[in-house]
Wavefront OBJ file of the C-alpha trace (Angstrom):
o trace
v -112.962 -57.330 246.211
v -111.330 -59.020 249.888
v -111.155 -62.517 250.748
v -113.129 -64.200 253.544
v -111.767 -67.675 253.748
v -110.218 -70.220 256.950
v -106.697 -69.835 257.050
v -105.253 -72.965 256.454
v -101.908 -73.672 258.835
v -101.039 -77.034 257.036
v -100.009 -81.324 258.137
v -99.984 -81.564 261.573
v -96.594 -83.673 261.247
v -97.089 -85.857 264.758
v -100.682 -86.597 263.981
v -101.020 -86.103 260.354
v -104.137 -84.742 259.954
v -105.095 -80.984 258.177
v -104.925 -77.980 260.332
v -106.886 -74.806 259.824
v -107.263 -71.528 262.756
v -110.657 -70.557 264.170
v -111.759 -67.011 263.905
v -109.868 -66.607 267.415
v -106.883 -68.186 266.134
v -106.882 -71.685 267.480
v -106.004 -74.366 265.732
v -108.847 -76.713 264.566
v -109.414 -80.053 262.416
v -113.351 -79.215 262.127
v -112.868 -75.173 260.754
v -116.847 -74.263 260.251
v -117.962 -70.735 258.151
v -118.197 -68.666 261.100
v -114.131 -69.364 261.305
v -113.658 -67.242 258.289
v -111.802 -63.981 258.205
v -110.421 -61.135 256.132
v -107.230 -62.925 254.726
v -106.250 -61.147 251.497
v -107.588 -58.691 249.157
v -107.742 -58.712 245.602
v -106.949 -55.094 244.661
v -103.434 -54.594 243.926
v -101.107 -51.845 246.312
v -100.268 -50.855 242.877
v -99.706 -51.142 238.811
v -97.716 -50.242 235.968
v -95.692 -50.517 232.993
v -92.894 -50.043 231.730
v -91.985 -48.717 228.170
v -88.617 -48.362 226.751
v -87.070 -47.540 223.062
v -83.442 -47.557 222.353
v -81.256 -46.834 218.509
v -78.285 -47.464 217.975
v -77.130 -46.530 214.099
v -79.934 -48.405 212.231
v -81.123 -50.566 214.540
v -83.828 -49.944 217.165
v -85.108 -51.596 219.838
v -88.475 -51.859 221.728
v -89.364 -53.406 225.056
v -93.315 -52.665 226.818
v -93.860 -54.729 229.822
v -96.991 -54.133 232.650
v -96.454 -55.404 235.977
v -99.201 -55.635 239.170
v -97.798 -56.016 243.096
v -99.585 -56.278 246.290
v -103.331 -58.597 245.042
v -104.127 -61.800 245.978
v -105.923 -64.127 243.758
v -107.660 -67.031 244.861
v -106.748 -70.297 242.636
v -110.506 -72.001 243.295
v -109.424 -74.798 240.859
v -107.307 -76.272 243.739
v -110.074 -77.382 245.507
v -110.382 -79.715 242.814
v -107.364 -81.550 242.372
v -106.496 -81.768 245.760
v -109.787 -83.223 246.463
v -108.498 -86.583 247.090
v -111.625 -88.403 247.318
v -112.817 -86.354 243.817
v -113.208 -87.565 240.381
v -111.427 -84.764 238.593
v -107.561 -85.166 237.453
v -105.408 -85.071 240.549
v -102.441 -82.888 241.144
v -99.181 -84.655 241.726
v -98.728 -83.203 245.378
v -101.027 -85.501 246.149
v -98.695 -88.411 246.217
v -96.518 -86.543 249.121
v -99.622 -87.545 251.579
v -98.513 -88.020 255.620
v -97.322 -91.910 257.168
v -95.115 -91.830 259.697
v -94.885 -89.328 262.343
v -92.376 -86.699 261.742
v -93.039 -86.526 258.702
v -93.619 -82.752 256.347
v -96.500 -83.894 253.530
v -98.919 -81.298 251.498
v -101.573 -84.040 252.157
v -103.330 -85.191 255.408
v -102.961 -89.347 256.029
v -105.411 -91.596 254.174
v -106.811 -92.279 257.695
v -107.140 -88.797 258.790
v -111.062 -87.207 259.725
v -109.311 -84.357 257.435
v -108.806 -85.988 254.171
v -112.494 -85.063 253.394
v -112.227 -81.427 254.077
v -108.401 -81.320 253.049
v -109.423 -79.404 249.908
v -112.178 -77.492 251.300
v -111.912 -73.539 250.537
v -109.334 -71.961 252.469
v -106.424 -69.828 252.269
v -104.611 -72.876 250.811
v -105.592 -71.598 247.025
v -104.785 -68.677 247.765
v -101.222 -67.097 246.100
v -100.040 -63.694 245.790
v -100.973 -62.176 242.181
v -97.871 -59.863 242.332
v -96.169 -60.498 238.475
v -93.672 -58.305 236.097
v -94.956 -59.259 232.005
v -92.473 -58.429 228.980
v -95.419 -58.018 226.675
v -93.960 -57.174 223.758
v -90.703 -56.702 222.624
v -89.396 -55.148 218.985
v -85.988 -55.926 217.299
v -86.134 -53.432 214.139
v -83.233 -52.426 211.194
v -83.968 -49.274 209.221
v -82.495 -50.038 205.621
v -80.266 -47.086 204.567
v -81.403 -44.367 202.643
v -79.021 -44.970 199.849
v -80.406 -48.485 199.353
v -83.810 -47.667 199.160
v -83.203 -44.757 196.896
v -82.144 -46.947 194.165
v -84.776 -48.928 194.160
v -87.038 -45.494 193.358
v -90.099 -47.201 194.479
v -89.716 -46.603 198.300
v -88.666 -43.612 200.147
v -87.687 -45.969 203.705
v -88.601 -49.361 204.647
v -87.450 -51.311 207.998
v -87.284 -54.610 208.858
v -88.493 -55.856 212.552
v -89.191 -58.875 214.727
v -91.751 -58.710 217.130
v -92.408 -60.886 220.182
v -95.336 -60.928 222.181
v -95.992 -62.128 225.942
v -92.377 -63.126 225.925
v -92.161 -63.818 229.337
v -94.594 -63.301 232.613
v -92.562 -63.427 236.308
v -94.241 -64.548 238.982
v -94.025 -66.302 241.853
v -93.297 -69.926 241.884
v -96.609 -71.148 242.909
v -98.209 -69.961 240.117
v -96.513 -72.439 238.076
v -99.150 -73.394 234.975
v -101.222 -69.784 236.045
v -102.117 -66.661 234.455
v -102.132 -64.143 237.110
l 1 2 3 4 5 6 7 8 9 10 11 12 13 14 15 16 17 18 19 20 21 22 23 24 25 26 27 28 29 30 31 32 33 34 35 36 37 38 39 40 41 42 43 44 45 46 47 48 49 50 51 52 53 54 55 56 57 58 59 60 61 62 63 64 65 66 67 68 69 70 71 72 73 74 75 76 77 78 79 80 81 82 83 84 85 86 87 88 89 90 91 92 93 94 95 96 97 98 99 100 101 102 103 104 105 106 107 108 109 110 111 112 113 114 115 116 117 118 119 120 121 122 123 124 125 126 127 128 129 130 131 132 133 134 135 136 137 138 139 140 141 142 143 144 145 146 147 148 149 150 151 152 153 154 155 156 157 158 159 160 161 162 163 164 165 166 167 168 169 170 171 172 173 174 175 176 177 178 179
């Protein structure tokens, strides 16, 4: 459950070439399979859930959340959306390609020899998979017994509203991704 990948450095602001690290930690523009090292772990350091119930008079509020912390995830689809030469839908990040010396860009220069390998599987697709998800929130109201007793049909009644998968707190670079 570990990730064995080439380490991506970024686009060199002076040359416009994408750069990676070789096995020994030296910068290269032509990494090979021998340059892969263990760079991440899919197993979280810990996981858990939190649940709580609050009551006030006839109202009740129940909240359930779960979380995972310390795991990495590989977003392999980025190899296709970040492929400057491919035929798939493209990421708008590719519009930020290197054009002039000193520029910090997302993608390499259109004339860079690294353009064809920019999208290769590397730490560029590795993300922190930690999250906190608000799974369920229920707000309820128990109708008063004296009101319900008048109906002679019910002993009690409760009206409630439930929201499921309300929100997931996660890293910004997981926009559109469910960890």
